[in-house]
Structure formats: C-alpha cells, structure tokens
CHARMM-style PDB file with segment names, atoms N, HN, CA, C and O in Angstrom:
ATOM      1  N   MET     1       0.809  -1.190  -0.009  1.00  0.00      PROA
ATOM      2  CA  MET     1      -0.004  -0.006   0.004  1.00  0.00      PROA
ATOM      3  C   MET     1       0.880   1.244  -0.016  1.00  0.00      PROA
ATOM      4  O   MET     1       0.602   2.186  -0.758  1.00  0.00      PROA
ATOM      5  N   LEU     2       1.923   1.257   0.779  1.00  0.00      PROA
ATOM      6  HN  LEU     2       2.149   0.491   1.382  1.00  0.00      PROA
ATOM      7  CA  LEU     2       2.777   2.434   0.847  1.00  0.00      PROA
ATOM      8  C   LEU     2       3.409   2.758  -0.503  1.00  0.00      PROA
ATOM      9  O   LEU     2       3.445   3.915  -0.921  1.00  0.00      PROA
ATOM     10  N   ILE     3       3.904   1.724  -1.178  1.00  0.00      PROA
ATOM     11  HN  ILE     3       3.874   0.784  -0.839  1.00  0.00      PROA
ATOM     12  CA  ILE     3       4.561   1.961  -2.472  1.00  0.00      PROA
ATOM     13  C   ILE     3       3.548   2.478  -3.492  1.00  0.00      PROA
ATOM     14  O   ILE     3       3.825   3.428  -4.225  1.00  0.00      PROA
ATOM     15  N   GLU     4       2.383   1.851  -3.534  1.00  0.00      PROA
ATOM     16  HN  GLU     4       2.158   1.079  -2.939  1.00  0.00      PROA
ATOM     17  CA  GLU     4       1.390   2.241  -4.528  1.00  0.00      PROA
ATOM     18  C   GLU     4       0.780   3.612  -4.275  1.00  0.00      PROA
ATOM     19  O   GLU     4       0.512   4.348  -5.225  1.00  0.00      PROA
ATOM     20  N   ASN     5       0.551   3.972  -3.001  1.00  0.00      PROA
ATOM     21  HN  ASN     5       0.769   3.373  -2.230  1.00  0.00      PROA
ATOM     22  CA  ASN     5      -0.204   5.174  -2.695  1.00  0.00      PROA
ATOM     23  C   ASN     5       0.578   6.344  -2.092  1.00  0.00      PROA
ATOM     24  O   ASN     5       0.069   7.464  -2.061  1.00  0.00      PROA
ATOM     25  N   CYS     6       1.781   6.111  -1.622  1.00  0.00      PROA
ATOM     26  HN  CYS     6       2.194   5.201  -1.647  1.00  0.00      PROA
ATOM     27  CA  CYS     6       2.494   7.169  -0.891  1.00  0.00      PROA
ATOM     28  C   CYS     6       3.809   7.560  -1.507  1.00  0.00      PROA
ATOM     29  O   CYS     6       4.460   8.472  -0.998  1.00  0.00      PROA
ATOM     30  N   ILE     7       4.235   6.925  -2.570  1.00  0.00      PROA
ATOM     31  HN  ILE     7       3.706   6.184  -2.984  1.00  0.00      PROA
ATOM     32  CA  ILE     7       5.483   7.308  -3.239  1.00  0.00      PROA
ATOM     33  C   ILE     7       5.140   8.039  -4.510  1.00  0.00      PROA
ATOM     34  O   ILE     7       4.448   7.508  -5.379  1.00  0.00      PROA
ATOM     35  N   TYR     8       5.628   9.267  -4.619  1.00  0.00      PROA
ATOM     36  HN  TYR     8       6.189   9.698  -3.913  1.00  0.00      PROA
ATOM     37  CA  TYR     8       5.351  10.092  -5.805  1.00  0.00      PROA
ATOM     38  C   TYR     8       6.689  10.549  -6.373  1.00  0.00      PROA
ATOM     39  O   TYR     8       7.712  10.530  -5.688  1.00  0.00      PROA
ATOM     40  N   GLY     9       6.662  10.945  -7.593  1.00  0.00      PROA
ATOM     41  HN  GLY     9       5.831  10.960  -8.150  1.00  0.00      PROA
ATOM     42  CA  GLY     9       7.877  11.451  -8.220  1.00  0.00      PROA
ATOM     43  C   GLY     9       7.558  12.322  -9.399  1.00  0.00      PROA
ATOM     44  O   GLY     9       6.416  12.390  -9.854  1.00  0.00      PROA
ATOM     45  N   VAL    10       8.564  12.982  -9.885  1.00  0.00      PROA
ATOM     46  HN  VAL    10       9.492  12.928  -9.515  1.00  0.00      PROA
ATOM     47  CA  VAL    10       8.395  13.851 -11.050  1.00  0.00      PROA
ATOM     48  C   VAL    10       9.442  13.487 -12.071  1.00  0.00      PROA
ATOM     49  O   VAL    10      10.621  13.363 -11.740  1.00  0.00      PROA
ATOM     50  N   ASP    11       9.034  13.317 -13.285  1.00  0.00      PROA
ATOM     51  HN  ASP    11       8.076  13.418 -13.554  1.00  0.00      PROA
ATOM     52  CA  ASP    11       9.958  13.007 -14.395  1.00  0.00      PROA
ATOM     53  C   ASP    11       9.323  13.498 -15.681  1.00  0.00      PROA
ATOM     54  O   ASP    11       8.112  13.706 -15.752  1.00  0.00      PROA
ATOM     55  N   ILE    12      10.136  13.676 -16.672  1.00  0.00      PROA
ATOM     56  HN  ILE    12      11.119  13.508 -16.615  1.00  0.00      PROA
ATOM     57  CA  ILE    12       9.622  14.108 -17.964  1.00  0.00      PROA
ATOM     58  C   ILE    12       8.688  13.089 -18.549  1.00  0.00      PROA
ATOM     59  O   ILE    12       7.671  13.442 -19.147  1.00  0.00      PROA
ATOM     60  N   GLN    13       9.023  11.801 -18.381  1.00  0.00      PROA
ATOM     61  HN  GLN    13       9.849  11.514 -17.895  1.00  0.00      PROA
ATOM     62  CA  GLN    13       8.192  10.723 -18.863  1.00  0.00      PROA
ATOM     63  C   GLN    13       7.467  10.073 -17.662  1.00  0.00      PROA
ATOM     64  O   GLN    13       8.122   9.548 -16.761  1.00  0.00      PROA
ATOM     65  N   PRO    14       6.110  10.107 -17.647  1.00  0.00      PROA
ATOM     66  CA  PRO    14       5.343   9.567 -16.519  1.00  0.00      PROA
ATOM     67  C   PRO    14       5.628   8.055 -16.275  1.00  0.00      PROA
ATOM     68  O   PRO    14       5.521   7.589 -15.141  1.00  0.00      PROA
ATOM     69  N   ILE    15       5.982   7.308 -17.313  1.00  0.00      PROA
ATOM     70  HN  ILE    15       6.069   7.685 -18.234  1.00  0.00      PROA
ATOM     71  CA  ILE    15       6.254   5.878 -17.158  1.00  0.00      PROA
ATOM     72  C   ILE    15       7.442   5.647 -16.264  1.00  0.00      PROA
ATOM     73  O   ILE    15       7.535   4.588 -15.644  1.00  0.00      PROA
ATOM     74  N   ALA    16       8.366   6.603 -16.167  1.00  0.00      PROA
ATOM     75  HN  ALA    16       8.290   7.463 -16.671  1.00  0.00      PROA
ATOM     76  CA  ALA    16       9.551   6.442 -15.353  1.00  0.00      PROA
ATOM     77  C   ALA    16       9.184   6.251 -13.878  1.00  0.00      PROA
ATOM     78  O   ALA    16       9.867   5.502 -13.178  1.00  0.00      PROA
ATOM     79  N   ILE    17       8.160   6.884 -13.401  1.00  0.00      PROA
ATOM     80  HN  ILE    17       7.605   7.492 -13.969  1.00  0.00      PROA
ATOM     81  CA  ILE    17       7.720   6.718 -12.002  1.00  0.00      PROA
ATOM     82  C   ILE    17       7.174   5.305 -11.795  1.00  0.00      PROA
ATOM     83  O   ILE    17       7.446   4.678 -10.771  1.00  0.00      PROA
ATOM     84  N   GLN    18       6.418   4.811 -12.748  1.00  0.00      PROA
ATOM     85  HN  GLN    18       6.196   5.321 -13.579  1.00  0.00      PROA
ATOM     86  CA  GLN    18       5.887   3.460 -12.662  1.00  0.00      PROA
ATOM     87  C   GLN    18       7.026   2.425 -12.677  1.00  0.00      PROA
ATOM     88  O   GLN    18       6.968   1.428 -11.958  1.00  0.00      PROA
ATOM     89  N   ILE    19       8.049   2.662 -13.489  1.00  0.00      PROA
ATOM     90  HN  ILE    19       8.096   3.472 -14.073  1.00  0.00      PROA
ATOM     91  CA  ILE    19       9.188   1.765 -13.515  1.00  0.00      PROA
ATOM     92  C   ILE    19       9.902   1.746 -12.177  1.00  0.00      PROA
ATOM     93  O   ILE    19      10.334   0.689 -11.717  1.00  0.00      PROA
ATOM     94  N   CYS    20      10.030   2.910 -11.548  1.00  0.00      PROA
ATOM     95  HN  CYS    20       9.680   3.768 -11.922  1.00  0.00      PROA
ATOM     96  CA  CYS    20      10.665   2.965 -10.217  1.00  0.00      PROA
ATOM     97  C   CYS    20       9.877   2.169  -9.194  1.00  0.00      PROA
ATOM     98  O   CYS    20      10.457   1.450  -8.380  1.00  0.00      PROA
ATOM     99  N   LYS    21       8.573   2.293  -9.231  1.00  0.00      PROA
ATOM    100  HN  LYS    21       8.102   2.878  -9.892  1.00  0.00      PROA
ATOM    101  CA  LYS    21       7.715   1.549  -8.288  1.00  0.00      PROA
ATOM    102  C   LYS    21       7.838   0.038  -8.553  1.00  0.00      PROA
ATOM    103  O   LYS    21       7.913  -0.755  -7.614  1.00  0.00      PROA
ATOM    104  N   LEU    22       7.859  -0.350  -9.822  1.00  0.00      PROA
ATOM    105  HN  LEU    22       7.798   0.294 -10.585  1.00  0.00      PROA
ATOM    106  CA  LEU    22       8.015  -1.755 -10.143  1.00  0.00      PROA
ATOM    107  C   LEU    22       9.356  -2.263  -9.676  1.00  0.00      PROA
ATOM    108  O   LEU    22       9.429  -3.376  -9.157  1.00  0.00      PROA
ATOM    109  N   ARG    23      10.416  -1.505  -9.835  1.00  0.00      PROA
ATOM    110  HN  ARG    23      10.357  -0.601 -10.257  1.00  0.00      PROA
ATOM    111  CA  ARG    23      11.742  -1.892  -9.354  1.00  0.00      PROA
ATOM    112  C   ARG    23      11.725  -2.105  -7.846  1.00  0.00      PROA
ATOM    113  O   ARG    23      12.337  -3.042  -7.333  1.00  0.00      PROA
ATOM    114  N   PHE    24      11.027  -1.240  -7.154  1.00  0.00      PROA
ATOM    115  HN  PHE    24      10.529  -0.480  -7.571  1.00  0.00      PROA
ATOM    116  CA  PHE    24      10.886  -1.350  -5.689  1.00  0.00      PROA
ATOM    117  C   PHE    24      10.168  -2.655  -5.315  1.00  0.00      PROA
ATOM    118  O   PHE    24      10.617  -3.386  -4.432  1.00  0.00      PROA
ATOM    119  N   PHE    25       9.074  -2.933  -5.983  1.00  0.00      PROA
ATOM    120  HN  PHE    25       8.710  -2.339  -6.701  1.00  0.00      PROA
ATOM    121  CA  PHE    25       8.326  -4.196  -5.732  1.00  0.00      PROA
ATOM    122  C   PHE    25       9.194  -5.416  -6.005  1.00  0.00      PROA
ATOM    123  O   PHE    25       9.190  -6.365  -5.221  1.00  0.00      PROA
ATOM    124  N   ILE    26       9.934  -5.401  -7.102  1.00  0.00      PROA
ATOM    125  HN  ILE    26       9.937  -4.630  -7.739  1.00  0.00      PROA
ATOM    126  CA  ILE    26      10.775  -6.540  -7.466  1.00  0.00      PROA
ATOM    127  C   ILE    26      11.870  -6.722  -6.412  1.00  0.00      PROA
ATOM    128  O   ILE    26      12.168  -7.857  -6.043  1.00  0.00      PROA
ATOM    129  N   SER    27      12.464  -5.660  -5.927  1.00  0.00      PROA
ATOM    130  HN  SER    27      12.222  -4.737  -6.228  1.00  0.00      PROA
ATOM    131  CA  SER    27      13.499  -5.781  -4.915  1.00  0.00      PROA
ATOM    132  C   SER    27      12.941  -6.362  -3.626  1.00  0.00      PROA
ATOM    133  O   SER    27      13.618  -7.137  -2.952  1.00  0.00      PROA
ATOM    134  N   LEU    28      11.708  -5.995  -3.275  1.00  0.00      PROA
ATOM    135  HN  LEU    28      11.157  -5.365  -3.823  1.00  0.00      PROA
ATOM    136  CA  LEU    28      11.085  -6.560  -2.091  1.00  0.00      PROA
ATOM    137  C   LEU    28      10.792  -8.064  -2.262  1.00  0.00      PROA
ATOM    138  O   LEU    28      10.922  -8.841  -1.316  1.00  0.00      PROA
ATOM    139  N   THR    29      10.404  -8.450  -3.462  1.00  0.00      PROA
ATOM    140  HN  THR    29      10.299  -7.819  -4.230  1.00  0.00      PROA
ATOM    141  CA  THR    29      10.111  -9.852  -3.747  1.00  0.00      PROA
ATOM    142  C   THR    29      11.390 -10.683  -3.681  1.00  0.00      PROA
ATOM    143  O   THR    29      11.388 -11.787  -3.137  1.00  0.00      PROA
ATOM    144  N   ILE    30      12.461 -10.162  -4.223  1.00  0.00      PROA
ATOM    145  HN  ILE    30      12.462  -9.265  -4.664  1.00  0.00      PROA
ATOM    146  CA  ILE    30      13.742 -10.892  -4.221  1.00  0.00      PROA
ATOM    147  C   ILE    30      14.250 -11.139  -2.769  1.00  0.00      PROA
ATOM    148  O   ILE    30      14.875 -12.162  -2.490  1.00  0.00      PROA
ATOM    149  N   GLU    31      13.977 -10.219  -1.894  1.00  0.00      PROA
ATOM    150  HN  GLU    31      13.469  -9.388  -2.121  1.00  0.00      PROA
ATOM    151  CA  GLU    31      14.465 -10.368  -0.504  1.00  0.00      PROA
ATOM    152  C   GLU    31      13.682 -11.362   0.328  1.00  0.00      PROA
ATOM    153  O   GLU    31      14.112 -11.714   1.427  1.00  0.00      PROA
ATOM    154  N   GLN    32      12.526 -11.832  -0.171  1.00  0.00      PROA
ATOM    155  HN  GLN    32      12.177 -11.546  -1.063  1.00  0.00      PROA
ATOM    156  CA  GLN    32      11.724 -12.806   0.594  1.00  0.00      PROA
ATOM    157  C   GLN    32      12.423 -14.152   0.631  1.00  0.00      PROA
ATOM    158  O   GLN    32      13.103 -14.539  -0.319  1.00  0.00      PROA
ATOM    159  N   LYS    33      12.251 -14.849   1.720  1.00  0.00      PROA
ATOM    160  HN  LYS    33      11.699 -14.535   2.492  1.00  0.00      PROA
ATOM    161  CA  LYS    33      12.841 -16.188   1.896  1.00  0.00      PROA
ATOM    162  C   LYS    33      11.809 -17.254   1.511  1.00  0.00      PROA
ATOM    163  O   LYS    33      10.737 -17.312   2.114  1.00  0.00      PROA
ATOM    164  N   PRO    34      12.111 -18.087   0.527  1.00  0.00      PROA
ATOM    165  CA  PRO    34      11.161 -19.142   0.128  1.00  0.00      PROA
ATOM    166  C   PRO    34      11.141 -20.262   1.152  1.00  0.00      PROA
ATOM    167  O   PRO    34      12.108 -20.490   1.879  1.00  0.00      PROA
ATOM    168  N   ASN    35       9.990 -20.967   1.188  1.00  0.00      PROA
ATOM    169  HN  ASN    35       9.205 -20.783   0.598  1.00  0.00      PROA
ATOM    170  CA  ASN    35       9.914 -22.187   2.023  1.00  0.00      PROA
ATOM    171  C   ASN    35       9.549 -23.352   1.117  1.00  0.00      PROA
ATOM    172  O   ASN    35       9.562 -23.209  -0.106  1.00  0.00      PROA
ATOM    173  N   SER    36       9.229 -24.482   1.687  1.00  0.00      PROA
ATOM    174  HN  SER    36       9.219 -24.598   2.680  1.00  0.00      PROA
ATOM    175  CA  SER    36       9.013 -25.696   0.851  1.00  0.00      PROA
ATOM    176  C   SER    36       7.535 -25.936   0.545  1.00  0.00      PROA
ATOM    177  O   SER    36       7.210 -27.003   0.023  1.00  0.00      PROA
ATOM    178  N   ASN    37       6.629 -25.016   0.837  1.00  0.00      PROA
ATOM    179  HN  ASN    37       6.893 -24.149   1.261  1.00  0.00      PROA
ATOM    180  CA  ASN    37       5.212 -25.197   0.584  1.00  0.00      PROA
ATOM    181  C   ASN    37       4.842 -24.687  -0.818  1.00  0.00      PROA
ATOM    182  O   ASN    37       4.554 -23.505  -1.003  1.00  0.00      PROA
ATOM    183  N   LYS    38       4.856 -25.595  -1.794  1.00  0.00      PROA
ATOM    184  HN  LYS    38       5.090 -26.555  -1.644  1.00  0.00      PROA
ATOM    185  CA  LYS    38       4.576 -25.163  -3.163  1.00  0.00      PROA
ATOM    186  C   LYS    38       3.115 -24.775  -3.384  1.00  0.00      PROA
ATOM    187  O   LYS    38       2.816 -24.046  -4.330  1.00  0.00      PROA
ATOM    188  N   ASP    39       2.199 -25.243  -2.535  1.00  0.00      PROA
ATOM    189  HN  ASP    39       2.441 -25.835  -1.767  1.00  0.00      PROA
ATOM    190  CA  ASP    39       0.785 -24.879  -2.671  1.00  0.00      PROA
ATOM    191  C   ASP    39       0.557 -23.443  -2.284  1.00  0.00      PROA
ATOM    192  O   ASP    39      -0.443 -22.845  -2.684  1.00  0.00      PROA
ATOM    193  N   ASN    40       1.471 -22.870  -1.507  1.00  0.00      PROA
ATOM    194  HN  ASN    40       2.283 -23.355  -1.182  1.00  0.00      PROA
ATOM    195  CA  ASN    40       1.340 -21.479  -1.064  1.00  0.00      PROA
ATOM    196  C   ASN    40       2.427 -20.619  -1.713  1.00  0.00      PROA
ATOM    197  O   ASN    40       2.978 -19.727  -1.069  1.00  0.00      PROA
ATOM    198  N   ASN    41       2.741 -20.888  -2.998  1.00  0.00      PROA
ATOM    199  HN  ASN    41       2.294 -21.613  -3.521  1.00  0.00      PROA
ATOM    200  CA  ASN    41       3.715 -20.137  -3.748  1.00  0.00      PROA
ATOM    201  C   ASN    41       5.078 -20.074  -3.054  1.00  0.00      PROA
ATOM    202  O   ASN    41       5.783 -19.069  -3.154  1.00  0.00      PROA
ATOM    203  N   TYR    42       5.441 -21.131  -2.361  1.00  0.00      PROA
ATOM    204  HN  TYR    42       4.869 -21.947  -2.279  1.00  0.00      PROA
ATOM    205  CA  TYR    42       6.698 -21.227  -1.635  1.00  0.00      PROA
ATOM    206  C   TYR    42       6.895 -20.115  -0.633  1.00  0.00      PROA
ATOM    207  O   TYR    42       8.029 -19.754  -0.320  1.00  0.00      PROA
ATOM    208  N   GLY    43       5.794 -19.562  -0.120  1.00  0.00      PROA
ATOM    209  HN  GLY    43       4.872 -19.856  -0.374  1.00  0.00      PROA
ATOM    210  CA  GLY    43       5.848 -18.522   0.884  1.00  0.00      PROA
ATOM    211  C   GLY    43       6.185 -17.134   0.320  1.00  0.00      PROA
ATOM    212  O   GLY    43       6.399 -16.193   1.083  1.00  0.00      PROA
ATOM    213  N   ILE    44       6.231 -17.007  -0.997  1.00  0.00      PROA
ATOM    214  HN  ILE    44       6.056 -17.771  -1.617  1.00  0.00      PROA
ATOM    215  CA  ILE    44       6.559 -15.712  -1.622  1.00  0.00      PROA
ATOM    216  C   ILE    44       5.239 -14.971  -1.906  1.00  0.00      PROA
ATOM    217  O   ILE    44       4.342 -15.501  -2.562  1.00  0.00      PROA
ATOM    218  N   LYS    45       5.147 -13.756  -1.406  1.00  0.00      PROA
ATOM    219  HN  LYS    45       5.876 -13.325  -0.873  1.00  0.00      PROA
ATOM    220  CA  LYS    45       3.933 -12.956  -1.663  1.00  0.00      PROA
ATOM    221  C   LYS    45       3.953 -12.434  -3.086  1.00  0.00      PROA
ATOM    222  O   LYS    45       5.000 -12.032  -3.593  1.00  0.00      PROA
ATOM    223  N   ALA    46       2.800 -12.440  -3.726  1.00  0.00      PROA
ATOM    224  HN  ALA    46       1.949 -12.767  -3.314  1.00  0.00      PROA
ATOM    225  CA  ALA    46       2.701 -11.972  -5.111  1.00  0.00      PROA
ATOM    226  C   ALA    46       2.743 -10.439  -5.163  1.00  0.00      PROA
ATOM    227  O   ALA    46       2.412  -9.753  -4.197  1.00  0.00      PROA
ATOM    228  N   LEU    47       3.160  -9.933  -6.325  1.00  0.00      PROA
ATOM    229  HN  LEU    47       3.429 -10.491  -7.110  1.00  0.00      PROA
ATOM    230  CA  LEU    47       3.139  -8.485  -6.552  1.00  0.00      PROA
ATOM    231  C   LEU    47       1.690  -8.014  -6.647  1.00  0.00      PROA
ATOM    232  O   LEU    47       0.833  -8.768  -7.110  1.00  0.00      PROA
ATOM    233  N   PRO    48       1.401  -6.800  -6.225  1.00  0.00      PROA
ATOM    234  CA  PRO    48       0.018  -6.285  -6.341  1.00  0.00      PROA
ATOM    235  C   PRO    48      -0.359  -6.101  -7.775  1.00  0.00      PROA
ATOM    236  O   PRO    48       0.490  -5.958  -8.655  1.00  0.00      PROA
ATOM    237  N   ILE    49      -1.690  -6.108  -8.003  1.00  0.00      PROA
ATOM    238  HN  ILE    49      -2.379  -6.225  -7.288  1.00  0.00      PROA
ATOM    239  CA  ILE    49      -2.201  -5.960  -9.363  1.00  0.00      PROA
ATOM    240  C   ILE    49      -2.354  -4.508  -9.700  1.00  0.00      PROA
ATOM    241  OT1 ILE    49      -2.775  -4.173 -10.807  1.00  0.00      PROA
TER     242      ILE     49
END
C-alpha cells in the first residue's frame, strides 16, 4: 500500500515513475525467503495488481 499510494515522483516521462515503483516491488520480492510449501507459492507474496 505504501509503495502504490504514498510514493510520488516527477519526471519528464510519466512511465519512469511506474518503472521505479516496479523496481521497488521486485527488490522486495527478491528479498523474501522461500519455504518448501509449493501450494502457497513457496511462501513468496505476489506483486500487487
């Protein structure tokens, strides 16, 4: 919620802000520790829609 609703930026190209938010989400996903439960996506939370 914080990344989607509370991070703002200014750039010539509006897509640049979206790319920064996506990069932030991906870095958070990479830092998660997987477990052995494949039915629960190995404990990795999905990116927001």
